[in-house]
MARKE-616441 format. One record per atom (N, C-alpha, C): z, x, y. Coordinates in steps of 0.1 Angstrom, whole numbers, plus 5000, padded with zeros to 4 digits. Each point is the difference from the previous one (the first is absolute). Example, Ala and Ser with C-alpha at 12.3 -4.5 7.8 and 13.67 -1.06 7.14 Angstrom:
<rs>
@up 5078	east 5132	north 4943;
@up 5000	east 4991	north 5012;
@up 5000	east 5009	north 5012;
@up 4993	east 4996	north 5011;
@up 5000	east 5009	north 5011;
@up 5008	east 4992	north 5011;
</rs>
This chain:
<rs>
@up 4973	east 4976	north 5014;
@up 5004	east 5012	north 5006;
@up 5010	east 4997	north 5011;
@up 5011	east 5008	north 5000;
@up 5011	east 4997	north 5009;
@up 4999	east 5010	north 5012;
@up 5001	east 4994	north 5012;
@up 4999	east 5009	north 5012;
@up 5012	east 5010	north 5000;
@up 4997	east 5012	north 5003;
@up 5010	east 5011	north 5001;
@up 5002	east 5003	north 5014;
@up 5013	east 4998	north 5005;
@up 5003	east 5004	north 5013;
@up 5006	east 5015	north 5000;
@up 4993	east 5009	north 5005;
@up 5004	east 5014	north 5000;
@up 5012	east 5002	north 5009;
@up 5011	east 5006	north 4994;
@up 5012	east 5001	north 5008;
@up 5003	east 5015	north 5004;
@up 4991	east 5009	north 4997;
@up 5002	east 5013	north 5004;
@up 5004	east 5009	north 4988;
@up 4996	east 5013	north 5000;
@up 5002	east 5009	north 4989;
@up 5015	east 5004	north 4998;
@up 5004	east 5004	north 4989;
@up 5013	east 5006	north 4998;
@up 5002	east 5011	north 5009;
@up 5012	east 5002	north 5005;
@up 5003	east 5010	north 5010;
@up 4996	east 5014	north 4995;
@up 5004	east 5003	north 4988;
@up 4997	east 5014	north 4994;
@up 4985	east 5002	north 5000;
@up 4992	east 4990	north 4997;
@up 4985	east 5002	north 4999;
@up 4995	east 5002	north 5014;
@up 5005	east 4992	north 5010;
@up 4995	east 5001	north 5014;
@up 5003	east 5014	north 5005;
@up 5012	east 5005	north 4997;
@up 5004	east 5013	north 5005;
@up 4991	east 5011	north 4994;
@up 4997	east 4999	north 4987;
@up 4992	east 5010	north 4993;
@up 4986	east 4999	north 5006;
@up 4994	east 4989	north 5003;
@up 4987	east 4998	north 5005;
@up 4999	east 5007	north 5014;
@up 5011	east 4998	north 5008;
@up 5000	east 5006	north 5014;
@up 5001	east 5016	north 4998;
@up 5007	east 5004	north 4991;
@up 5002	east 5014	north 4998;
@up 4987	east 5007	north 4996;
@up 4992	east 4994	north 4992;
@up 4987	east 5007	north 4995;
@up 4988	east 4996	north 5008;
@up 5001	east 4991	north 5009;
@up 4989	east 4995	north 5008;
@up 4992	east 5012	north 5006;
@up 4987	east 4999	north 4998;
@up 4991	east 5011	north 5005;
@up 4999	east 5012	north 4992;
@up 5007	east 5001	north 4989;
@up 5000	east 5011	north 4991;
@up 4993	east 4997	north 4987;
@up 4997	east 5010	north 4991;
@up 4994	east 4997	north 4988;
@up 5009	east 4992	north 4990;
@up 5013	east 5000	north 5003;
@up 5009	east 4992	north 4992;
@up 4999	east 4985	north 5003;
@up 4993	east 4996	north 5010;
@up 4998	east 4986	north 5004;
@up 4990	east 4994	north 4990;
@up 5004	east 4998	north 4988;
@up 4991	east 4996	north 4989;
@up 5008	east 4992	north 4990;
@up 4996	east 4989	north 4996;
@up 5008	east 4991	north 4991;
@up 5003	east 5008	north 4987;
@up 4990	east 5009	north 4996;
@up 5002	east 5007	north 4987;
@up 5012	east 5010	north 5001;
@up 5005	east 5002	north 5012;
@up 5011	east 5010	north 5002;
@up 5014	east 4993	north 4998;
@up 5000	east 4987	north 4999;
@up 5012	east 4993	north 4999;
@up 5007	east 5003	north 4987;
@up 5013	east 5003	north 5001;
@up 5008	east 5002	north 4988;
@up 5002	east 4987	north 4992;
@up 5004	east 5002	north 4987;
@up 5002	east 4988	north 4992;
@up 5012	east 4992	north 5006;
@up 5010	east 5007	north 5005;
@up 5011	east 4993	north 5006;
@up 4996	east 4992	north 5012;
@up 4992	east 5006	north 5009;
@up 4996	east 4993	north 5012;
@up 4991	east 4988	north 4996;
@up 4991	east 5001	north 4990;
@up 4992	east 4989	north 4996;
@up 5009	east 4989	north 4995;
@up 5011	east 5003	north 4993;
@up 5010	east 4990	north 4995;
@up 5006	east 4993	north 5011;
@up 5003	east 5007	north 5011;
@up 5007	east 4993	north 5012;
@up 4990	east 4991	north 5007;
@up 4987	east 5004	north 5001;
@up 4990	east 4992	north 5006;
@up 4998	east 4988	north 4991;
@up 4999	east 5001	north 4987;
@up 4998	east 4989	north 4991;
@up 5011	east 4990	north 5001;
@up 5012	east 5005	north 5001;
@up 5011	east 4990	north 5002;
@up 4999	east 4993	north 5013;
@up 4996	east 5007	north 5010;
@up 4999	east 4993	north 5013;
@up 4989	east 4989	north 5000;
@up 4989	east 5003	north 4993;
@up 4989	east 4991	north 4998;
@up 5004	east 4988	north 4992;
@up 5008	east 5002	north 4989;
@up 5004	east 4989	north 4992;
@up 5009	east 4991	north 5007;
@up 5009	east 5005	north 5008;
@up 5009	east 4992	north 5008;
@up 4992	east 4992	north 5010;
@up 4991	east 5007	north 5006;
@up 4992	east 4994	north 5011;
@up 4992	east 4988	north 4994;
@up 4995	east 5001	north 4988;
@up 4992	east 4990	north 4994;
@up 5007	east 4990	north 4991;
@up 5014	east 5001	north 5000;
@up 5007	east 4990	north 4992;
@up 4998	east 5002	north 4986;
@up 4997	east 5012	north 4996;
@up 4999	east 5004	north 4985;
@up 4989	east 4992	north 4993;
@up 4988	east 4998	north 5007;
@up 4989	east 4994	north 4993;
@up 4988	east 5009	north 5004;
@up 4990	east 5000	north 4991;
@up 4988	east 5008	north 5002;
@up 4992	east 4995	north 5012;
@up 4995	east 5010	north 5008;
@up 4993	east 4996	north 5012;
@up 4987	east 4993	north 4997;
@up 4993	east 5003	north 4989;
@up 4988	east 4994	north 4997;
@up 5001	east 4987	north 4991;
@up 5009	east 5001	north 4990;
@up 5000	east 4990	north 4989;
@up 5012	east 4991	north 5001;
@up 5011	east 5004	north 5007;
@up 5012	east 4993	north 5001;
@up 5009	east 5000	north 4987;
@up 4996	east 5009	north 4991;
@up 5008	east 5002	north 4988;
@up 5014	east 5006	north 5004;
@up 5010	east 4997	north 4992;
@up 5013	east 5006	north 5002;
@up 4999	east 5015	north 4999;
@up 5006	east 5008	north 5010;
@up 5000	east 5014	north 4999;
@up 5014	east 5005	north 4999;
@up 5001	east 5012	north 4993;
@up 5013	east 5008	north 4999;
@up 4995	east 5014	north 5003;
@up 5010	east 5009	north 5001;
@up 4997	east 5014	north 5002;
@up 4991	east 5006	north 4989;
@up 5003	east 4995	north 4988;
@up 4993	east 5007	north 4988;
@up 4987	east 4993	north 4996;
@up 4995	east 4990	north 5008;
@up 4987	east 4994	north 4996;
@up 4991	east 4999	north 5012;
@up 5003	east 5009	north 5010;
@up 4992	east 4999	north 5013;
@up 4996	east 5014	north 5005;
@up 4991	east 5000	north 5009;
@up 4996	east 5012	north 5006;
@up 4996	east 4998	north 5015;
@up 4999	east 5011	north 5007;
@up 4996	east 4999	north 5014;
@up 4985	east 4999	north 5001;
@up 4995	east 4990	north 5007;
@up 4985	east 4997	north 5001;
@up 4996	east 5003	north 5014;
@up 4989	east 5007	north 5002;
@up 4993	east 5001	north 5013;
@up 4990	east 4989	north 5001;
@up 5002	east 4991	north 5009;
@up 4990	east 4989	north 5002;
@up 4986	east 5006	north 5003;
@up 5000	east 5008	north 5010;
@up 4988	east 5009	north 5002;
@up 5003	east 5012	north 4992;
@up 4991	east 5004	north 4990;
@up 5003	east 5011	north 4991;
@up 5003	east 5013	north 5007;
@up 5010	east 5007	north 4994;
@up 5005	east 5012	north 5007;
@up 4988	east 5010	north 5002;
@up 4991	east 5001	north 4990;
@up 4989	east 5009	north 5002;
@up 4991	east 4997	north 5012;
@up 4998	east 4987	north 5002;
@up 4992	east 4996	north 5012;
@up 5008	east 5002	north 5013;
@up 5013	east 4999	north 4999;
@up 5009	east 5002	north 5012;
@up 4998	east 5015	north 5004;
@up 5001	east 5009	north 4990;
@up 4999	east 5014	north 5003;
@up 4986	east 5004	north 5005;
@up 4990	east 4994	north 4995;
@up 4986	east 5002	north 5004;
@up 4999	east 4996	north 5015;
@up 5005	east 4989	north 5003;
@up 4998	east 4994	north 5014;
@up 5009	east 5007	north 5010;
@up 5013	east 5003	north 4996;
@up 5009	east 5006	north 5009;
@up 5011	east 5007	north 4992;
@up 5000	east 5013	north 4999;
@up 5010	east 5007	north 4993;
@up 5014	east 4996	north 5004;
@up 5009	east 4998	north 4990;
@up 5013	east 4996	north 5002;
@up 5002	east 4985	north 5001;
@up 4989	east 4992	north 5001;
@up 5002	east 4985	north 5001;
@up 5003	east 4994	north 4987;
@up 5000	east 5008	north 4989;
@up 5004	east 4994	north 4987;
@up 5015	east 4998	north 4999;
@up 5007	east 5005	north 5011;
@up 5015	east 4998	north 5000;
@up 5004	east 4988	north 5008;
@up 4990	east 4993	north 5006;
@up 5003	east 4989	north 5008;
@up 5007	east 4989	north 4992;
@up 5013	east 4997	north 5004;
@up 5008	east 4990	north 4993;
@up 4994	east 4986	north 5000;
@up 4993	east 4997	north 5011;
@up 4993	east 4987	north 5002;
@up 4990	east 4997	north 4989;
@up 4995	east 5011	north 4994;
@up 4989	east 4999	north 4990;
@up 5006	east 5000	north 4985;
@up 5013	east 5000	north 4999;
@up 5006	east 5001	north 4987;
@up 5007	east 4987	north 4996;
@up 4998	east 4997	north 4987;
@up 5006	east 4988	north 4994;
@up 5004	east 5004	north 4986;
@up 5009	east 4992	north 4994;
@up 5004	east 5002	north 4986;
@up 4992	east 4990	north 4991;
@up 4995	east 5005	north 4989;
@up 4992	east 4992	north 4991;
@up 5003	east 5003	north 4986;
@up 4997	east 4990	north 4992;
@up 5001	east 5001	north 4985;
@up 4987	east 5007	north 4995;
@up 5001	east 5008	north 4990;
@up 5011	east 5004	north 4992;
@up 5005	east 5014	north 5005;
@up 5007	east 5007	north 4991;
@up 5006	east 5013	north 5004;
@up 4990	east 5011	north 5002;
@up 5004	east 5011	north 5007;
@up 4991	east 5011	north 5002;
@up 4997	east 5007	north 4987;
@up 4987	east 5004	north 4999;
@up 4996	east 5007	north 4988;
@up 4997	east 4990	north 4988;
@up 4998	east 4988	north 5004;
@up 4997	east 4989	north 4990;
@up 4987	east 5002	north 4993;
@up 4999	east 4996	north 4988;
@up 4987	east 5000	north 4993;
@up 4992	east 4988	north 5004;
@up 4988	east 4999	north 4996;
@up 4991	east 4989	north 5004;
@up 5002	east 4987	north 4992;
@up 5013	east 4996	north 5000;
@up 5003	east 4988	north 4993;
@up 4999	east 4987	north 5008;
@up 5004	east 5001	north 5012;
@up 5000	east 4988	north 5009;
@up 4988	east 5000	north 5009;
@up 4989	east 4994	north 4996;
@up 4988	east 5001	north 5008;
@up 4999	east 4989	north 5011;
@up 5010	east 5000	north 5008;
@up 5001	east 4992	north 5012;
@up 5009	east 5006	north 5010;
@up 4999	east 4995	north 5012;
@up 5009	east 5006	north 5011;
@up 4996	east 5014	north 5003;
@up 5010	east 5009	north 5002;
@up 4998	east 5014	north 5005;
@up 4991	east 5007	north 4990;
@up 5002	east 4998	north 4987;
@up 4992	east 5007	north 4990;
@up 4986	east 4997	north 5001;
@up 4996	east 4988	north 5003;
@up 4986	east 4996	north 5001;
@up 4994	east 5005	north 5013;
@up 5008	east 5000	north 5011;
@up 4995	east 5004	north 5013;
@up 4997	east 5015	north 5000;
@up 5009	east 5008	north 4995;
@up 4999	east 5015	north 4999;
@up 4997	east 5005	north 5014;
@up 4988	east 5008	north 5002;
@up 4997	east 5006	north 5012;
@up 4990	east 4992	north 5009;
@up 4999	east 4987	north 4997;
@up 4990	east 4992	north 5008;
@up 5004	east 5000	north 5014;
@up 4989	east 5001	north 5008;
@up 5002	east 4998	north 5015;
@up 4986	east 5000	north 5006;
@up 4995	east 4988	north 5003;
@up 4987	east 4997	north 5006;
@up 5001	east 4993	north 5013;
@up 4991	east 5003	north 5009;
@up 4999	east 4994	north 5013;
@up 5013	east 5000	north 5007;
@up 5008	east 5011	north 4999;
@up 5013	east 5001	north 5006;
@up 5009	east 4989	north 4996;
@up 4999	east 4995	north 4988;
@up 5009	east 4990	north 4995;
@up 4998	east 4986	north 5006;
@up 4989	east 4997	north 5007;
@up 4998	east 4988	north 5007;
@up 4999	east 4988	north 4991;
@up 4995	east 5003	north 4987;
@up 4999	east 4989	north 4991;
@up 5012	east 4999	north 4990;
@up 5011	east 5005	north 5004;
@up 5012	east 5000	north 4992;
@up 5011	east 4993	north 5008;
@up 5007	east 4991	north 4993;
@up 5012	east 4993	north 5006;
@up 5012	east 5009	north 4996;
@up 5006	east 5006	north 5010;
@up 5011	east 5008	north 4998;
@up 5013	east 4992	north 5000;
@up 5010	east 5003	north 4992;
@up 5013	east 4993	north 5001;
@up 5007	east 5003	north 5013;
@up 4995	east 5009	north 5009;
@up 5005	east 5002	north 5013;
@up 4994	east 4991	north 5010;
@up 4990	east 4993	north 4996;
@up 4994	east 4990	north 5010;
@up 5009	east 4988	north 5001;
@up 5003	east 4996	north 5011;
@up 5010	east 4989	north 5002;
@up 4996	east 4987	north 4994;
@up 4986	east 4997	north 4999;
@up 4996	east 4988	north 4995;
@up 4995	east 5001	north 4985;
@up 5004	east 5010	north 4993;
@up 4995	east 5002	north 4987;
@up 5004	east 4989	north 4990;
@up 5012	east 4994	north 5003;
@up 5005	east 4990	north 4991;
@up 4992	east 4987	north 5000;
@up 4992	east 4998	north 5011;
@up 4992	east 4988	north 5001;
@up 4986	east 5002	north 4995;
@up 4996	east 5012	north 4995;
@up 4987	east 5003	north 4996;
@up 4997	east 4996	north 4986;
@up 5011	east 4998	north 4992;
@up 4999	east 4998	north 4986;
@up 5007	east 4987	north 4996;
@up 4996	east 4994	north 4989;
@up 5007	east 4988	north 4995;
@up 5002	east 5001	north 4985;
@up 5012	east 4996	north 4995;
@up 5003	east 5000	north 4986;
@up 5003	east 4986	north 4995;
@up 4995	east 4997	north 4988;
@up 5003	east 4987	north 4994;
@up 5012	east 5001	north 4991;
@up 5003	east 4989	north 4994;
@up 5012	east 4999	north 4992;
@up 4999	east 5008	north 4987;
@up 4988	east 5005	north 4996;
@up 4998	east 5008	north 4988;
@up 5000	east 5015	north 5004;
@up 5001	east 5003	north 5013;
@up 5000	east 5014	north 5004;
@up 4986	east 5005	north 5004;
@up 4990	east 4992	north 4999;
@up 4987	east 5004	north 5004;
@up 4999	east 5002	north 5015;
@up 4992	east 5010	north 5004;
@up 4999	east 5003	north 5014;
@up 4986	east 4998	north 5005;
@up 4999	east 4994	north 5012;
@up 4987	east 4998	north 5007;
@up 5001	east 5005	north 5014;
@up 4989	east 5002	north 5007;
@up 5001	east 5004	north 5014;
@up 4997	east 4987	north 5009;
@up 5005	east 5000	north 5012;
@up 5000	east 4988	north 5008;
@up 4989	east 5000	north 5010;
@up 4994	east 4989	north 5002;
@up 4989	east 4998	north 5010;
@up 4989	east 5010	north 4999;
@up 4996	east 5003	north 4988;
@up 4989	east 5009	north 4997;
@up 5001	east 5013	north 5007;
@up 5013	east 5005	north 5002;
@up 5002	east 5012	north 5007;
@up 4995	east 5012	north 4991;
@up 4989	east 5006	north 5005;
@up 4994	east 5011	north 4993;
@up 5009	east 5012	north 4997;
@up 5008	east 5003	north 5010;
@up 5010	east 5011	north 4998;
@up 5010	east 4997	north 4989;
@up 5005	east 4988	north 5000;
@up 5009	east 4996	north 4989;
@up 4993	east 5000	north 4987;
@up 4988	east 4996	north 4999;
@up 4992	east 5000	north 4988;
@up 4999	east 5014	north 4995;
@up 4996	east 5009	north 5009;
@up 4998	east 5014	north 4996;
@up 5013	east 5007	north 4996;
@up 5011	east 4995	north 5006;
@up 5013	east 5006	north 4996;
@up 5005	east 4995	north 4986;
@up 4997	east 4988	north 4997;
@up 5003	east 4995	north 4987;
@up 4992	east 5007	north 4989;
@up 4988	east 5003	north 5003;
@up 4991	east 5007	north 4990;
@up 5004	east 5015	north 5000;
@up 5003	east 5006	north 5011;
@up 5003	east 5014	north 5000;
@up 5013	east 5003	north 4993;
@up 5010	east 4991	north 5002;
@up 5013	east 5003	north 4994;
@up 5002	east 4992	north 4986;
@up 4989	east 4993	north 4997;
@up 5001	east 4992	north 4988;
@up 5012	east 4991	north 4999;
@up 5003	east 4993	north 5011;
@up 5011	east 4992	north 5001;
@up 4999	east 4987	north 4991;
@up 4987	east 4998	north 4995;
@up 4998	east 4989	north 4991;
@up 5000	east 5005	north 4985;
@up 5005	east 5012	north 4998;
@up 5000	east 5006	north 4986;
@up 5008	east 4990	north 4991;
@up 4996	east 4998	north 4988;
@up 5006	east 4990	north 4991;
@up 5015	east 5003	north 4998;
@up 5003	east 5013	north 4998;
@up 5015	east 5004	north 4998;
@up 5008	east 4997	north 5012;
@up 4995	east 5003	north 5012;
@up 5008	east 4997	north 5012;
@up 5001	east 4985	north 5002;
@up 4989	east 4993	north 4998;
@up 5000	east 4985	north 5002;
@up 5010	east 4994	north 4990;
@up 5001	east 5005	north 4988;
@up 5009	east 4995	north 4990;
@up 5015	east 5002	north 5004;
@up 5002	east 5012	north 5006;
@up 5014	east 5003	north 5005;
@up 5004	east 4991	north 5011;
@up 4990	east 4998	north 5009;
@up 5003	east 4990	north 5011;
@up 5003	east 4986	north 4995;
@up 4992	east 4996	north 4991;
@up 5001	east 4987	north 4994;
@up 5013	east 4998	north 4993;
@up 5005	east 5010	north 4993;
@up 5013	east 4999	north 4993;
@up 5011	east 4999	north 5010;
@up 5000	east 5008	north 5010;
@up 5011	east 5000	north 5010;
@up 5000	east 4986	north 5008;
@up 4988	east 4995	north 5003;
@up 4999	east 4987	north 5007;
@up 5006	east 4989	north 4991;
@up 4996	east 5000	north 4987;
@up 5004	east 4990	north 4991;
@up 5015	east 5000	north 4998;
@up 5006	east 5012	north 4999;
@up 5014	east 5001	north 4999;
@up 5008	east 4995	north 5012;
@up 4994	east 5003	north 5012;
@up 5006	east 4995	north 5012;
@up 4999	east 4985	north 5002;
@up 4989	east 4994	north 4997;
@up 4998	east 4986	north 5002;
@up 5006	east 4992	north 4989;
@up 5000	east 5005	north 4987;
@up 5004	east 4991	north 4989;
@up 5011	east 5006	north 4992;
@up 5006	east 5011	north 5004;
@up 5011	east 5006	north 4992;
@up 4995	east 5009	north 4990;
@up 5010	east 5009	north 4995;
@up 4996	east 5010	north 4990;
@up 4994	east 4994	north 4988;
@up 5005	east 4989	north 4995;
@up 4995	east 4993	north 4988;
@up 4990	east 4989	north 5003;
@up 4995	east 4999	north 5012;
@up 4990	east 4990	north 5005;
@up 5005	east 4986	north 4998;
@up 5013	east 4998	north 5000;
@up 5005	east 4986	north 4998;
@up 5010	east 4996	north 5011;
@up 5000	east 5007	north 5012;
@up 5009	east 4997	north 5011;
@up 4992	east 5001	north 5013;
@up 4991	east 4991	north 5002;
@up 4992	east 5000	north 5012;
@up 5008	east 4998	north 5013;
@up 4995	east 5006	north 5011;
@up 5007	east 4998	north 5013;
@up 4997	east 4986	north 5004;
@up 5010	east 4994	north 5007;
@up 4998	east 4987	north 5006;
@up 4992	east 5003	north 5013;
@up 4995	east 4989	north 5006;
@up 4992	east 5001	north 5012;
@up 5008	east 5006	north 5011;
@up 5013	east 4996	north 5001;
@up 5009	east 5005	north 5010;
@up 5002	east 5015	north 4999;
@up 5002	east 5004	north 4988;
@up 5002	east 5014	north 4997;
@up 4988	east 5008	north 5002;
@up 4988	east 4995	north 4997;
@up 4987	east 5007	north 5002;
@up 4998	east 5001	north 5015;
@up 5003	east 4990	north 5008;
@up 4998	east 5001	north 5014;
@up 5009	east 5010	north 5006;
@up 5012	east 5001	north 4995;
@up 5009	east 5010	north 5005;
@up 4996	east 5014	north 4997;
@up 4995	east 5001	north 4987;
@up 4995	east 5013	north 4995;
@up 4988	east 5006	north 5008;
@up 4992	east 4991	north 5005;
@up 4988	east 5004	north 5008;
@up 5004	east 5008	north 5012;
@up 5012	east 4996	north 5006;
@up 5005	east 5007	north 5012;
@up 5007	east 5013	north 4997;
@up 5005	east 5001	north 4987;
@up 5009	east 5011	north 4997;
@up 4994	east 5011	north 4991;
@up 4990	east 4996	north 4992;
@up 4995	east 5009	north 4990;
@up 4995	east 5014	north 5005;
@up 4995	east 5000	north 5012;
@up 4994	east 5012	north 5006;
@up 5010	east 5008	north 5009;
@up 5013	east 4996	north 4999;
@up 5010	east 5007	north 5007;
@up 5007	east 5010	north 4991;
@up 5006	east 5010	north 5005;
@up 5007	east 5010	north 4992;
@up 5013	east 4994	north 4995;
@up 5005	east 5005	north 4989;
@up 5013	east 4996	north 4995;
@up 5011	east 5009	north 5006;
@up 5012	east 4998	north 4995;
@up 5011	east 5008	north 5005;
@up 4999	east 5015	north 4999;
@up 4992	east 5004	north 4990;
@up 4997	east 5014	north 4997;
@up 4988	east 5005	north 5007;
@up 4994	east 4992	north 5009;
@up 4988	east 5004	north 5007;
@up 4987	east 5000	north 4993;
@up 5000	east 4993	north 4988;
@up 4988	east 4999	north 4992;
@up 4993	east 4987	north 5002;
@up 4986	east 5001	north 4999;
@up 4992	east 4988	north 5000;
@up 4999	east 4995	north 4985;
@up 4997	east 4988	north 4998;
@up 4998	east 4995	north 4987;
@up 4986	east 5005	north 4995;
@up 4999	east 5004	north 4988;
@up 4987	east 5005	north 4994;
@up 4990	east 4989	north 5002;
@up 4988	east 5004	north 5005;
@up 4989	east 4991	north 5002;
@up 5003	east 4988	north 5010;
@up 5009	east 5003	north 5009;
@up 5005	east 4989	north 5009;
@up 4989	east 4992	north 5007;
@up 4990	east 5006	north 5005;
@up 4989	east 4992	north 5006;
@up 4993	east 4991	north 4991;
@up 4998	east 5005	north 4987;
@up 4994	east 4991	north 4990;
@up 5009	east 4989	north 4997;
@up 5013	east 5002	north 4999;
@up 5009	east 4989	north 4997;
@up 5000	east 4990	north 5011;
@up 5000	east 5005	north 5012;
@up 5000	east 4990	north 5012;
@up 4987	east 4991	north 4999;
@up 4989	east 5006	north 4997;
@up 4988	east 4992	north 4999;
@up 5001	east 4990	north 4989;
@up 5005	east 5004	north 4989;
@up 5002	east 4991	north 4989;
@up 5010	east 4989	north 5003;
@up 5010	east 5003	north 5007;
@up 5010	east 4990	north 5004;
@up 4994	east 4989	north 5009;
@up 4991	east 5005	north 5009;
@up 4993	east 4990	north 5009;
@up 4991	east 4991	north 4992;
@up 4993	east 5006	north 4990;
@up 4992	east 4992	north 4991;
@up 5008	east 4990	north 4992;
@up 5012	east 5005	north 4995;
@up 5008	east 4992	north 4992;
@up 5005	east 4988	north 5008;
@up 5004	east 5002	north 5012;
@up 5005	east 4989	north 5008;
@up 4989	east 4990	north 5003;
@up 4988	east 5005	north 5002;
@up 4988	east 4991	north 5003;
@up 4998	east 4992	north 4987;
@up 5000	east 5006	north 4988;
@up 4998	east 4992	north 4988;
@up 5011	east 4990	north 4998;
@up 5013	east 5003	north 5004;
@up 5011	east 4990	north 4999;
@up 4997	east 4989	north 5009;
@up 4996	east 5003	north 5012;
@up 4998	east 4989	north 5010;
@up 4988	east 4991	north 4995;
@up 4990	east 5006	north 4995;
@up 4988	east 4993	north 4995;
@up 5004	east 4991	north 4989;
@up 5008	east 5005	north 4990;
@up 5004	east 4992	north 4989;
@up 5009	east 4989	north 5005;
@up 5009	east 5002	north 5009;
@up 5009	east 4990	north 5005;
@up 4992	east 4989	north 5007;
@up 4989	east 5004	north 5007;
@up 4992	east 4990	north 5007;
@up 4992	east 4991	north 4990;
@up 4996	east 5007	north 4989;
@up 4993	east 4992	north 4989;
@up 5009	east 4991	north 4993;
@up 5012	east 5004	north 4998;
@up 5010	east 4991	north 4994;
@up 5003	east 4988	north 5009;
@up 5002	east 5002	north 5013;
@up 5002	east 4989	north 5009;
@up 4989	east 4990	north 5000;
@up 4988	east 5006	north 5000;
@up 4988	east 4991	north 5000;
@up 4999	east 4992	north 4987;
@up 5004	east 5006	north 4989;
@up 4999	east 4993	north 4987;
@up 5011	east 4989	north 5000;
@up 5012	east 5003	north 5005;
@up 5010	east 4990	north 5001;
@up 4996	east 4988	north 5009;
@up 4994	east 5003	north 5011;
@up 4996	east 4990	north 5009;
@up 4989	east 4991	north 4994;
@up 4991	east 5006	north 4993;
@up 4990	east 4992	north 4993;
@up 5006	east 4991	north 4989;
@up 5010	east 5006	north 4993;
@up 5006	east 4993	north 4989;
@up 5008	east 4988	north 5006;
@up 5006	east 5002	north 5011;
@up 5008	east 4989	north 5007;
@up 4990	east 4989	north 5005;
@up 4988	east 5004	north 5005;
@up 4990	east 4991	north 5005;
@up 4995	east 4991	north 4988;
@up 4998	east 5006	north 4989;
@up 4995	east 4992	north 4988;
@up 5011	east 4990	north 4996;
@up 5013	east 5005	north 5000;
@up 5011	east 4991	north 4996;
@up 5000	east 4988	north 5010;
@up 4999	east 5003	north 5012;
@up 5001	east 4989	north 5010;
@up 4988	east 4990	north 4999;
@up 4989	east 5005	north 4996;
@up 4988	east 4991	north 4998;
@up 5003	east 4991	north 4988;
@up 5005	east 5006	north 4989;
@up 5003	east 4992	north 4988;
@up 5011	east 4989	north 5003;
@up 5009	east 5004	north 5009;
@up 5011	east 4991	north 5003;
@up 4994	east 4988	north 5009;
</rs>
């Protein structure tokens, strides 16, 4: 999960919310299709064009506006609060989607228990440290964190299809498109520092946090192998010296 730094709503949306504040129009269901499109674009840019829950690549035509705290619960607790931009993120897949992707926003649906205390939100500044990904794309939660565990299970972030997608992207990044061009140790070390940064178009790399974890593991394995080879060479030289 990639931390999302909220940068503020689009001007048109902010102006509309101020205009309808305190009226019956202050309801997310009153948003026009055009206004939703502007909000979605703002969220996509804010998130670097990756899904708030899964880190899948997003475009306008494969994403929707997600309420972290479900909009129905927002309206029950405080009318008009379903418009709060701080509660909105962009997620995969598109609005009106069928029940094809049983992970992420589709799996979460209208869940909201204990005021979300057992849910790791992408708006939490430490969310990136609560999960770990291996080189095959598998996800685990760190330090037996119960909230992270419940989040993985709630969003099905361990779904086989999603895990396979992460594993494919990781393998291509580490070993090349045809799996025959592995990164050197120097390039892997450099990539660890850069892979979670935006590119020139303001986009994050798909599954960037998972790739970073895999890069760290790859460098560790390279160092371990290099150490084993040095040890083997030293032993070989020692045997030669004894024979001499």
